[in-house]
N, C-alpha and C positions, 0 to 999 in steps of 0.2 A: 347803643348809648348806655344801656344798663350795665353792660360788661365794663365799659370804661369807668363808670361811676364806682362800681364795686372794686375795680382794680386800684383806682386812686384812693378809695376809702381804706382799703387794706394797707396800701403803701403808707398812708398817713398814720394809721394805727401803729404800724411797726416803727415808723419814725419816732413817734412819741415814746414807744417802749424803749427804743435805743437811747433816747435822751434820758429816760428814767433810770436805765441801767448805768449810764455814764454819770449820773448824779449820785449813785450809791454803789460804787464799785466794790468797796470792801465787803459789804453784805453779800452781794451776788457772787463774790469770789470765795467767801468762806462757807456759805450755807451748803453748797454741793459737797464740799470736802467733809464737813461735819456729818452730813447725812450718809455719805459713803462709808465713813469710818464706823458710824454707829451700826449701820446695816451689815457692814463687813465683819463685825464682831460675831455675827450669827453663824460663822463657819464652825463654831463648836457643835452645831447641829447638823453638820455635813453628813449626808447619807448617800449610799450608792445603790442604784437599782440593780438587783441581782437576777431578776427574772427576764431572760431573753425573750421568752414567749410573750410576756406581757408587753414588751416593747415592740417587737417586730412581727408578731402574728396579727392578722386582721382581728380587730376587737369583736366585730359582729360577723360571724361566719357560720355556715351550715355545719362545717366540720366540728365545731365546738358543741353544737347541739347533738350531733351524732355521737360524739365522745361521751356526753352525759347519758345518752340512751344506752350506749354500750356498757358503761360503768354500772348502770342500774340493772342491766340484764345479766352481765357476767362480771362480777366484782373481781378485782385483780387477784385477791387471795384465793379465788377458785380456779384460776388458770395458771397457778404458779408452777405446776409440774410440767407444763407443756413447753417451757422455756420461751414462751411468747408473751411474757408479762409486760414487755415493752410495746405490745400491740395497742394498748389503750393509753398508757402513760409511760414516759421514758423511765421513771423510777431511778433507782440507784444501781449503777453497774460499772464494771471495769472491762475494757476490751483491749486486745492487743493483736496486731497483725505481725506475723513472723515471716520473713522472706530472706532470701540470700542475695548478696551483692553479685554473685556470678550466675544467677538464674538457675540454681541447683534444684534438684527434686527434693521437696521438703518431706516426701514420704519415704526417702531412703532410710537406712538404719541409723545413720549418724544423726540426721535431723529429727527423726522420730524420737530417739532417746533424748535429744536436746529439748524438744518441746515438752515431753513428759517431765523432764527435770525442771523446766520452768513452771509447769503446772504444779508440781510438788512445792516449789518455792512460794508460789502465790498462795496456796492453801495454808501455808505455815505463817502467813503474815499475822502479826499481833498488833492490836491497838491498845495501848496502855491507858487505863482509866483508874481513878482512885479505888483501890480495893479489888480490881479485877482486870484481867487482860483478855480482850476479845480477839478471837481468831475468826477465820472465815467460816468455821463450823457454827459459830454462835450467831452470825448475822446473815448467813446465806439463806436462800429460799429453799424450803424443805420439801421433800417428796412425801408421798403418803406413808412411806416406811421410816420417816423422820431422818432421812439422809439428805445431804446436800445435793442439789441438782447441778450438774455440770453439763457442758456442751456434749452432744452426742459424738462429736469428732474426737473427743478424748477417749470414749469407749472404742471408737474405730481404731485409733492409734494403739490402744492397749491390746486389742485383739490382733492387730497387725504385728505388734511386737511378740505376742505369744505365739503366733503362727510361725514367725521366723525362728523363735527359740526351739520349737518342735519340728522345724524343717518341713512345715506344711506349705505346699506350693499352690494349693487350690483356693487360697483366700483371695478374694477379689473385691475391690471397691468400685462401685458404680456411681455415676454422676448424672443428674443432681440428687437422685434418691438411691440409697444403698440399704442393705439388710444387715442387721446385727445377728449374733448367734442365738439370741433369745427369740428370733423371728420378727422383731419389730422392724418396720420401715422407717428410716430417718432421712430427713432432708439435709443435704450438706452443701447446697448451692451457695450459702453465705459463709461457709466455713472452709471450703477449698477454693482457691483462686488461681488463675493462670493455668487452668487444667488442660491437659492433653489426653485425649481418650482413644482407646482402641475401638474395635467393633463392639456393638451392643452396650455402648456407654461405659465400658470398663476403663477405669482411670489408669493412664500410663504414668503420668507425672503431674505434680502440682507445684507451682512456683511460690505459693503463699498459703498460709493457714491462719485462720482467725479464731481466737478463743474469747468467750464472753463469760463473765462471772456476775450473776444477778444477786443483788443484796436486798435485804428487808429494810423498809423505812416506815414502820407502822406507828412510831411515836417520835417525839422530839429527841430523846436520848438515842434511840436507835438510828435516827437520821444523822445525828452528830457523829456517832461512831462510824457509820457507813461513809460519811464524807471524809473523815480522817483516814479510813481504810483506803479510799480511792487515791488519796495523796500518797500514802505509803506504797500502794500498788504501782503507781507510776515510778516512784523511786526504785522499787525492787526491779522492775523491768529494765530501767536504765542501767542499774548496777549489773544486772545479768548481761546486758548488751556489752558492757565494757569488758567483761571476762570472756565473751564469745564474739570476737570482732568479725567473724566471717558471716554472721547473720545480721540482718537489720530488723529492728523491732519498733513498732509504732503504737505506743500506748494511748488510750483514750478513755475518758470517764464521763459520767453525766455532768460533772462540774467543769469539764475542759472548755466547752463553748463559752460559758459564763466568764471564766477566768481569762480566756484569750480575748474576749470582747472588751473587757475592762483593761486588759494589758495595754491597749492602744494609748490610753491616757498616760500610763507610766512611761512608755517608751517615747512619748511625744514631748516630754517636759523640756529636755535640753534643746530640742529643735525649736520649740516655741520661744524659749529664752533667746536663742540665736536670732529668730525672726524679729523679736521685740527690739533687740539691739540694732539690727539692720534698719528697721523702720524708723527708730529714733534718730539714727545717724542721718539717714536720707531726708527725713522730714526737716531736720535742722538745716541741712545743706540747701534744700529746696526753698527755704524761706530766707536764705542769706544772700547778700549781694556785696559788691565792693564798697558801696557807700555805708560807712559804719553807723550812720545815724538812721538811715531809712531801712537798713537791714533788720529783719525780724526773726532771728534764730530761735528766740525763746517762744515765739508763737507756734513754731513747728513742734516743739516739745510740749507746750501747753495744749495744743490741739490733740495730740496723742493722749495726754493726760486726761483730757475731757472724755474721750472715748473709754479710757480705762475706768474712770470714776463711774460712768454710766453702767458699764459691764459689772463692776463691783456692786453697785446698788441693786441691779437686777438679780445678781447671785444671792445677795443678802435676803431679798424678798422671797426668793425661791426657797431658801433654807428655812425662813421663818414660817412659811406656809406649808412646810412638810414635803416639799419637792425633793426628788432624788436625782442624783447626778448619774449620767451615763456618757459613754464616749462620743455620742453624736453631738454633744455640746461643744466639741472642739471647733465646730463650724461657726459658732456664734461670734467669737472675737473677729473673725474675718468678715462676717456680715456687718459688724459694727465698724470695722476699719474702713471698708469701702464707702459706707454712708457718712460716717462721722467726719473722716478726714476731708472728704470733698466739701462738706458744709463749711468747715473751718477755712479751707483754702479759698473757697468762694468769697467768704467774708474778707479775707486778706486781700483778695483781688479787688474787691469793691473799695477797700480802704485806699488802695493805690490810685483810684480814680477821683478821690476827694481832693479838694484844694488844701494846700498846706497852711494857708493863711487863716483858715477857719479854726474855731475853737474845737477842742477834742470832743465836747458834747455834740456839737453840730456835725462833726465828721462821723461820730458813732451813729447818730440818728440817720445820716445819709447811708451808711453801710447797712443798717437794719432795713431801711426802706428799699434798698436796691437788691439785697440778697435774700432776705428772710421770707419773702413771698414764695419764691420758687422752692426754697428749702422746706417751707411748711407744706407745700403741695406734695413734694416727693416724700416727705415723712408721713403724710396722710396716706399716700399710696402704700408705703411699707406697712403701716398699721392695718390697712384694709386687707391687703393680700395675705399677710401673716396672720391677721385676725381670723380670716376665713379658714386658714389652715389650722388654727387653734380651736376651731369650733367642733361640736360633736359630729359634724359631717365627715370629719377625717377619721378613717377606720384604722389607721396605723398609729399606735400610741406614741412611738418614738417621734413621728412627724408632728403629731399634735403638741407634744411637750416642747419640742424644738421651736415650733412657731409661737407658742405661748410665751416662752422665755425670750425669744427674739423681739416680740411686741413690747414686753416690759423694758428691755434694754434700749430699744429704739426710742421709746417714749421718753425715758430719762435722758437719753443722749440729746434729744431735741431741747429739753428743758435746760440741760447743762451747757449746750452751745449758746443758748440765749443768755444764760446767766454767767457761768464760769468763764467761758471763752470770750463773751462780750465784755466782761469786766477786765479780762487779761488784755484785750485790745485797747481798752481805755488806759491802762497803766503804761503799756508800751507807747501809746499815743502821746502821753505826757512826756515820756522820755525823749521821743522824737521832737516834740515841739520845743523842748528845752535844749536841744542839740547836745544830748548826752549819748555816750557810746551805747550801742544796742546790747552789748554783752556786759561790759564792766560798769555801765551807768555813770561814767566819768564825763565831765564837760569836755567837749571837743574844742580845742583851741582854733583860732582863726588861721587862715592860710599863711599870713605873714609871720605868725609865730612858729608854724610848722616848718617853715623854711630853714630855721636854725636847728632843727632836730635831725637825728640820724635817719637814714633811708627806711630802716625797718619800722621806726616810730611813725614816719609819715605814711607808710603803707597801712599800718593798723588803724590810723585815725583819719583816713581819707573820707571827706564828706563835702557836699556841695551846700553852700549857704544860700538862703533865699535872696539876700541882698546882692549876691553875685549872679543871680539868675534872672534873665529877661522874661517878659510875659510869654513869649513864644516858646521858651525852653522850660517853663514851669511844669507843663503837662508831661514833659519827657524826663523828669527826674528819676523815674523808676526804670528807665530803659537800660540802665546798667545791669539790671537783673538778667542773668544769662538766658532764661527761658523766654522772658518778654522780648529780649533782643533777637533771639533765634526765630520766634514766630513772626515778629513784625518785619524783620529785615529780610528773611529768607523764605520761611515755609509758606506763608500766606500767598506770596507771589508765585511760588513754585506750584502749589497744588491747584491754583486757579489758572495756570498756564494752558493755553489752547492745545498745545502739543502733549500735555500730560493727561488731559481728560480722557482721550480714547483708551489709553492704557489702563486707567482706573476702572472705566466701564467694563473693559475686557476682563480685568481681574475680578470684578464683581460677578460677572457671568460664570467664571471658573469657580468662584466661591459657591454660588448657588448650585452649580452642577455637582460638586463634591458633597455639598450638604444634602442634596436630594438623594445621592447614592447612599449616603449613610442613613438618612431618614427611612429609606425603604428597608433597612436591615435592623431596625430597632428591635431589641428583645428585652423581655422583662427578666430581671434577675432576682430570683427568690432563693439563691444559694446562700446559706448563712455564712459560708467561709469568706464571703466578700466583705464582711463587716468586722473581721478579727485581725489581729496582728499577724504578720508573716513570721516564718520560722518558729511556729508554735505547734503544739500537738494537734490542734484542730486541722491546720493546713496539711501537715504531714500525713495525718491519718486519712483525711478526706482524699488526698491525692493518691495514696496507696489503695484505698478502697475503690476509687474510680478506676484505677489501673487494673486491679486484680479481681474485683468482685462486681463488675458492671454488667455481667451477663444476665443477671436476674434482678428484678425490682425488689424493694423491701417487702416483707410479708404483709399482705393485705387481708384484713378480716372481712369475711362475707357473712353478714348477720341477717337471719330471717327472724323478724320480730312479730310474727302473727302465728296463730294456731292453724296449721294447714294439714291436709290429709296425707301424712307421710306414707301411709300404707297404700296410697293410690299410685299405680305405676306411672300415670301421666304426670302427676305432681313431681315424682322422682326425676322423670325425664326433663321436666321444666327446670328444676333446680340445677341439674347437671348441664343443661343447655346454656344457662346463663353464665356458667363458669367455664364454658368451652374456650380452649385456647390458653388456659392457665395451667401451671403446674400445681396440682392440688395436693397439699401436704397435711390434710386433716383426716382423722379417723372417721368423721361423720360421712365424708364422701366415700371413703372406702367401705363403710358399712352399707350405704345405699347400693353400691355396686355389688356387695356381698349378697344382699337381699335379692337383687335383680337376677344374679347368676343362679341362686337357688330357686328362683321363681316361686317364692313362698308368700310374696305379698299380694299376689293376684287374688282378688276377692276375699282377702283376709279382713275380718271384722276389726274395727278400731280397737276394741278392748283387747282382743287377742294380740294385735300388733304391738300395743304398748307394753303388755305383759312380757311378750317375747323380747321386746327391746330392752327392758330392764334386766331380764334374766340373762340375756346374752352378754351383758356387760360383765357379769360375774363368771360366766362359763368360758367365753372366748378370750384367750390370753392377748390376742392381738388387739382387742377392744377394751382392755382393762382400764384404760384412762379415758375412754370415750364419753363417760358420763358428764365430764366437765363441759362438753360441747352441746349438751342438750339440757333444757330446763323443763322440769315437770311441774305440774300443779294438780292437786287433788280436788275433786268435785264432791258434791254432797252425797253421791251414791258410791263413793270410794273408787270411782273411775279416775284414771290418770290421763291428763292431756299434755301434749307437748306445746308449750307456749312460745318457745324461742329455740333457735339452733344456730350454729355457726360452723364455718369451715375456713381454713387458711389457704390463701392463694398466692402464687408468685408468678409474675409475668416475665416473659422473655423480653429483654431490652437490648438496645444497641448502645452506641457511644453516648448519645445525648440522653442519658438516663433520666435526668430531672424533667426535661421537656416531655419525654414519653410518659413519665409517671403522671404529669399534669394532664396530658391528653387522655390517659387511661382513666383518671378520676372523673373528668368531664363525660367520657363515654359511659362509664358505669352509672353516673348520676342520671343521665338521660334514660338509660335502660331501666333504672329503678322506678322511673315515673310511668313507664309504659308496660312494665312486666305484670304478669298475673300474680306473681308472688311478691309480697312486700319485703324488701330487703334494703340494707344499707351497706356501704363499704367504708372501712376506716383504717387509717394508719396514722401515727402521731405526726408524720411529716405533712399530712393533709391540712393540719391546722395552720401551717405556714403558707401552703400553696393555695388554699381555698380562697377565691376571690382576691388573690394577691394583686393581679394586674389591675383590676378596677380599684382596689383599695389604695394602691400606690399612685395611680394616676388621678384619683379624685382630688387630692389637695391641689395639684397643678391645674386641673380643669376649673375647680372652684375659684382659685386665685386669678386665673386668666379672665374668667367671667366677671369677677369683682373688679379687676383692673379696668376692663372695658367699660363697666358700669360707671366707675369713678371718673374715667376719662370723659365719658359722655356727660356726666353731671358737672364736671369741672369746666366743660366747654362754656357754661353760662357764667363762670367766674373769671376765666382768663380773658384777656383783652381781645383775642381773636381765636375762633374755634378751629381755624386751620392748623393751629399749633398742635391740637390733639389729634388731628388727622395724620399729620406727619409723625407724631410720636407713636401712634398705634402701628403705622407701617414699619417704623424703625424697630419697635419691640418685636413685631412678628418676624422681621428679617433676622434679627439677632437670635431669637429663640430657635428659629428654624435651623440656623447655622450651627448653633451650639449642640442641639440634639443630633444633627447629622454627623458633626465632627467627633463628638464624644463616642458615638457608636463606632466610627472608624478607628477610634483610639481604644477600642475594646472596653468601653464603659457601658454597663447594662443599666436599664431603667429600674433602679431600685429606690429604696427610701432615701438614701443619701443624695443620689443624683437628682431626684425630684425636688428635694429641698433646695438644692443649688439652682435648679431651673426657676423656682419661685423667686429666689433672690435675684436671679438674672433679669427678671422683669423689672424689678425695682432699680437694679444697678444701671440698666440701660436708660431708664427714665431719669435717674439721678444725673447722668452725664450729658444726655442729649437734650433734656427739656430746656435748660437755659440757653443752649446754643440755638435751638429752633425758635425759641421765644424772641431772642434778639433779632434773628433774621426776619421772621414773619412780621414783627411789629415795625421794622425799619421802613421808613417812607423816603421817597425821592432817591436819587442816585441809582445805581445799577445793582443787579443781583450779585455780581462779583464783588462790588464794593461792600455790600452788607455781609457777604460770606466772610470776607477778610475781617470786617469789624467784629463779627461774632466770634471768630477764632482769636482775635486779639484780646477781646474782653473776657472770654470764658476759657480759652484754650489753655492758659497757664494753669488755672485751677484743675482742669481735667488732667493735664499732663503731670502735675505734681502728685495728685491723688493716685493716678495710674502707676507712676514709678514707685511710690511707697507701697502700693498694694502688691505689685509684682514682686518687689524685693521681700515683702513679708511672706509671700507664698512660696518662694524658692526653697527655704529650709523644709517646708512641708513635704516636698517631693522626696526627701531623703528619709522620712520616717518609715520604719519597717512595718507597715500596716496596710492592709487592703482598704480599710476605711479611709485613711488619710490619702491613699493613692487616688481613690475615687474623688475625694474632696478636692485634692489639688488639681486633677485634670479638668474637672467641671468648672471650678472657679477660675483657673487659668484661661480656659477657653472663653468663658464669659467676659473676662477682662480684655482679652486679646481681640475678640470679635467686636466688642463695644468700642474699643479704641480705634479699630479699623473703620467703623462706621462714623465715629466722631471726626476723625482727621483725614479721611479719604472719601468715603462714599457720600456722606451728606454734603461736604463742601463742593463736590463735583456735581452731584445731581441737582442741588439747589440752584446752581447757576443757570440751568436751562429748563426748570420746571416751576410751576406756580409756587408762591404768589408772584405776580408781576410787580415791578417797581416803576410805576409811571410817575412822572413829575406832576405835582399838583400846581395848577396855575392859580396863584394867589392874587386876589384883587387888591391892588394897592390904592390907598387913599391919596388923592392928589395933594391933600393938605400936608400929609406926612411923608411925601416922596423924598427919597434919599438920592443925592447926586454922587455918582461914583466915577472914578477915573480908572481906565483900563490901559495898562501899558504892556505892550507885547515885546518880549525880549527873545531874540533869536541868537543861538550860539553861532560862532563863526563857521563851524562845519555844517550848520543847518541840520543838525541831527536831533535837537531837542528844543521844544518850545515851552516857555514858561509864561503863564498868565499871572501877572501881579495885579491884584485888585486892592485899591486903596480907597477907603471911605473918606469923603470930603465933608 
């Protein structure tokens, strides 16, 4: 009883609101436009978010804490000579992979000379600034002897060239660790790719070589010069490529990921314009019909304008509050398109159900009472689910910002549908009541006048007048609309046919089977190349790196952050045991092995050990740079203690490099909690991978929980709680299918796909809630009758919004970007699966599952009894019986 009272009270409130809007249409039409224009002027403050890590790396993660600890122990400027300055922070750098189209050996004489020539061209790059020209020598990372640090592979190639010049045949390169002529061991696993080896790891050939140039970025001027140098570096490599077409070069810099991420916005512009034109065209056609008076083409355009004004208002608020734009915002217009257009089409569908002899204000009030309750509840669902996603519980900043901006846009869309579109409905209502042409607003002449006009004139001004319409035909004046006619005359009878139902159920079982198959293969996608434009440096470089340099993982720092007894043999064995199975490329590990071989640490006092440790750095050439991997601290009695140390590790990997690296991170984390030695492991890529799966899934989980909570709470507001039960089951079925099929379509569970899944919850409720509500609340008659009625009442609005939405998505498929590819596939699946449920699954299942439709026996008052006359008419062929009931 309480639910019915609340339902009627809300309906009455919306009816009064509709009457008020119809009484002041000019104000409600102009106010949203003025607000949008004023806020849209704030685009002068338009800013772009340049930090990819800020957007896509988990905000709260252990990896960031570990990075801060590493930075405090080993500042970047202290590790500059080791060429692993990107171990703690990517910094500024330029990289290039050189390979051949014919899989030639890059270590032969021709390619060796070519690579050294490219190296010489890179080192001569100049960045012009007022009063000074910066070269690589001015901004490179310097060694202790004030010379630029270059990759060790350059020294290897120079020694190889010198050996060939002197006809020495005993020079050999080993893999992944080789020796230089000065006695140093250098790791070349990330510099030689596609390697073929002889016995004893001697390199026979290499299909690719990678060079890296590290730059200083110690102040704003230096960083600006380094950024410009990176741009010239890419231009230089590409120019060198044109003059040497037999080799292929893949340049990459620290700015490439940021540039390619934002490039999606630029390459999407013309496709979005195409999408807008297609949606406008189809929206106008969907609202048009042969009757020139009752046709509403302008409402299709104004419905899209309502969505546009809301999006513009939200963008203005974001600019005024200091928000920054990023490429993930491309999904917001499609979120608005799905929700906003359905609301406007549902209002237009309600308008068709009103009586034409009513005043425009009364018709508008009836429209608000009929359609705004369900639209308000679905809007509340959007605000709750995206609001939870915008909360601090969301650990991915890009997802949080997207949800926050979507909430603002949806809120204003709701206000503008009530005001701007409601007033537009009033204006078109007056045009209809005055029998004016729906496009040209010209008075339509009577049929007898039209008979004297040409055929084309009669076709353009075809209309049905109320005085020519009988009472029984009055409710069918809108049946000339193509979609109304198709649903009522054909589809509703076909989908509820007894012989069609088994095939629909079978098709649903197949749908569930394939969805389950995909669901069991879901994988988290933390690969940053999935969010950039295609045919970019990031994609080409990442592909080449995966192809040629996937044998070994990135360099992982192994940091011991406590003072331990390094002179103790058991401690040395523990340290080396924890790094067992890795390729160790650090002088610290080599020095521990050196001490163990000499057997000089056994029983050695701590003071003697530390003194010997410091002295050996100066005397042993092979440990000349080892001091940067040990941190000493002096005590009050001039003793020296080792407070921290590190070594560099590389893991052997297979094809699934990122997955193995994530598993390696988790394994080492668990080991660090149980080990005797306190240590941490770190690599810059850990910042993106750490807790990524839980961080990405958290917004979806929170949104699902909030959606369930709201559905449970709204059960006390809707007229029947069974509506929410069916709605919950439908949402679960749709989301399950979308996740399964997007996995089969090679879409990983990343930030973009999770945002689409959150939207999928709301999109399903948007389309299915009115359908289920009409069916559940229907009394008397049969289930089949109420399924047909629900489809006739709401099917047109669902079909109109679906067609416009799909047409708007199609150009998105052609955008050359991985981000938009994921966006298109997820949104397309959401729309398709939801449409399948609305027009196939639900209409069939509801015909034989609860609620039942029992006829209520009404007690008739003998005093008010009606006499009726029943006349049975039978066709001559006895194939059809018609019951004509006439009230007497």
